[in-house]
C-alpha positions in Angstrom: -16.3 18.9 -13.3 -13.8 21.5 -12.2 -11.6 23.0 -14.9 -7.8 23.1 -14.7 -7.9 26.8 -14.2 -9.6 26.3 -10.8 -6.4 24.9 -9.4 -4.0 27.5 -10.7 -2.2 29.6 -8.2 -3.0 33.3 -8.1 -0.6 35.6 -9.9 2.1 37.0 -7.6 1.5 40.6 -6.7 4.2 43.2 -6.7 5.5 44.2 -3.3 3.9 47.4 -2.0 6.1 50.4 -1.5 6.8 51.4 2.1 4.5 54.2 3.3 3.6 55.9 6.6 1.2 53.7 8.6 -0.8 56.6 10.1 -0.8 60.4 10.6 0.9 59.7 13.9 3.7 57.9 12.0 4.0 61.0 9.8 4.1 63.3 12.8 7.0 61.4 14.5 8.9 60.8 11.3 8.9 64.5 10.4 9.7 65.4 14.1 12.8 63.2 14.0 13.7 64.5 10.5 13.4 68.2 11.7 15.4 67.6 14.9 18.3 66.3 12.8 18.2 69.3 10.4 20.9 71.4 12.0 22.4 73.5 9.2 21.7 71.0 6.4 18.1 70.0 6.2 18.2 69.0 2.5 20.7 66.2 3.2 18.6 64.9 6.1 15.4 65.0 4.2 16.8 63.1 1.2 18.4 60.5 3.4 15.4 59.9 5.6 12.6 59.9 2.9 14.5 58.2 0.1 17.2 56.0 1.5 15.9 55.0 4.9 12.1 55.1 4.8 11.9 54.6 1.0 8.6 56.6 0.8 10.0 58.2 -2.4 12.5 57.4 -5.2 15.3 59.8 -6.0 13.4 60.9 -9.1 10.2 61.6 -7.1 12.2 63.5 -4.5 13.8 65.8 -7.1 10.4 66.5 -8.7 8.6 67.2 -5.4 11.5 69.2 -4.0 11.4 71.4 -7.1 7.7 72.0 -6.6 8.3 72.7 -2.9 11.0 75.2 -3.7 8.9 77.4 -6.0 6.1 77.6 -3.5 6.1 80.3 -0.8 7.5 79.3 2.5 10.3 77.0 3.7 11.0 74.2 1.2 11.0 71.3 3.7 7.8 72.4 5.3 6.1 72.6 1.9 7.4 69.1 1.1 6.1 67.7 4.4 2.7 69.1 3.7 2.7 67.6 0.2 3.7 64.1 1.4 1.2 64.2 4.3 -1.6 65.2 2.0 -0.6 62.4 -0.5 -1.1 59.6 2.1 -3.8 60.9 4.5 -5.3 64.1 3.0 -5.7 67.1 5.2 -5.1 65.0 8.4 -1.8 63.8 7.0 -0.8 67.3 5.9 -1.5 68.8 9.3 0.3 65.9 11.1 3.4 66.3 9.0 3.4 70.1 9.5 3.0 69.7 13.2 5.9 67.2 13.3 8.1 69.7 11.4 7.3 72.6 13.7 6.3 71.5 17.3 9.5 70.1 18.9 11.9 71.9 16.7 10.3 75.2 17.7 10.9 74.4 21.4 14.5 73.5 20.7 15.1 76.6 18.6 13.6 78.9 21.3 15.9 77.2 23.9 19.0 77.5 21.7 18.2 81.1 20.8 18.1 81.9 24.5 21.5 80.3 25.0 23.0 81.9 21.9 21.9 85.4 23.0 24.1 85.0 26.1 27.2 83.7 24.3 26.9 85.4 20.8 29.7 87.8 21.4 32.2 85.1 22.5 34.9 84.5 19.9 34.7 80.7 20.3 31.0 80.8 19.4 31.6 82.7 16.2 34.4 80.3 15.2 32.1 77.3 15.9 29.4 78.8 13.7 31.9 79.4 10.9 33.0 75.8 11.1 29.4 74.6 10.9 28.9 76.7 7.8 31.7 74.7 6.0 30.0 71.4 7.1 26.6 72.7 5.8 28.1 73.5 2.4 29.6 70.0 2.3 26.2 68.4 3.1 24.4 70.3 0.4 27.2 69.4 -2.2 27.0 65.8 -1.2 23.2 65.6 -1.7 23.6 67.4 -5.0 26.0 64.7 -6.2 23.6 62.0 -5.0 20.6 63.5 -6.8 22.6 64.1 -10.0 22.1 60.4 -10.8 18.4 61.0 -11.1 18.8 63.1 -14.3 19.9 60.0 -16.2 16.4 59.3 -17.4 15.3 62.9 -17.7 13.5 63.7 -21.0 16.0 66.5 -21.9 19.0 64.2 -21.6 22.0 64.6 -19.3 24.0 67.2 -21.4 21.1 69.7 -21.4 20.4 69.1 -17.7 24.0 69.7 -16.9 23.9 72.9 -18.9 20.8 74.1 -16.9 22.5 73.2 -13.6 25.7 75.1 -14.6 23.7 78.1 -15.8 21.8 78.1 -12.5 25.0 78.0 -10.4 26.5 80.9 -12.5 23.3 82.9 -12.1 23.3 82.4 -8.3 27.0 82.5 -7.4 28.6 84.8 -10.0 25.8 87.0 -11.4 23.9 87.0 -8.0 20.5 87.1 -9.7 17.5 87.1 -7.4 16.0 83.7 -6.8 12.7 84.7 -8.4 14.4 85.6 -11.7 16.3 82.3 -11.7 13.1 80.3 -11.1 11.1 82.2 -13.7 13.9 82.4 -16.3 16.0 79.3 -16.1 13.4 77.2 -14.4 10.7 78.3 -16.8 12.9 77.5 -19.8 13.6 74.0 -18.4 9.9 73.4 -17.8 8.9 74.6 -21.3 11.6 72.4 -23.0 10.6 69.4 -21.0 6.9 69.9 -21.7 7.6 70.2 -25.5 9.7 67.0 -25.3 7.0 65.1 -23.6 4.0 66.5 -25.6 2.4 64.0 -28.0 
């Protein structure tokens, strides 16, 4: 005689997080991402990976971007390799890297050729200065969006804000080298967080 438990419905499973379907998906996703990154790649990366594709949460993005930033090489290239490796190992890392570099390299070479011919033109210099203002706005906008991710940080919001302000002062006013900021302020933040999380 069958028991009542034989007729019970299986427990619902949690929906899986979106993720790349294949190394080819990684390649084309990072190609599209890189081709949008004129002047403000951080804003594009956050929007594509967190808001559109939802491969990462804001908190994960902040953590992995921090790791990518302290590694040698361009931040976004480091991040693409890390994400590719997470999903498909070495194949994924190489696919993401190829996506970041292949078509953008062709575009950059073409634009460099054009720029060399018109670099001395006053209109070109004015256009580039205008793009600099837009780039600063893009970076500030992403910073405001990512600020929400520190709500659940182990150090608490006040101390995180203090570290952020200290970093800005060290960069913009004191003009410390990036390595000193990473080792000094970044090291202190890591140590305090580790002590807070230690059992």
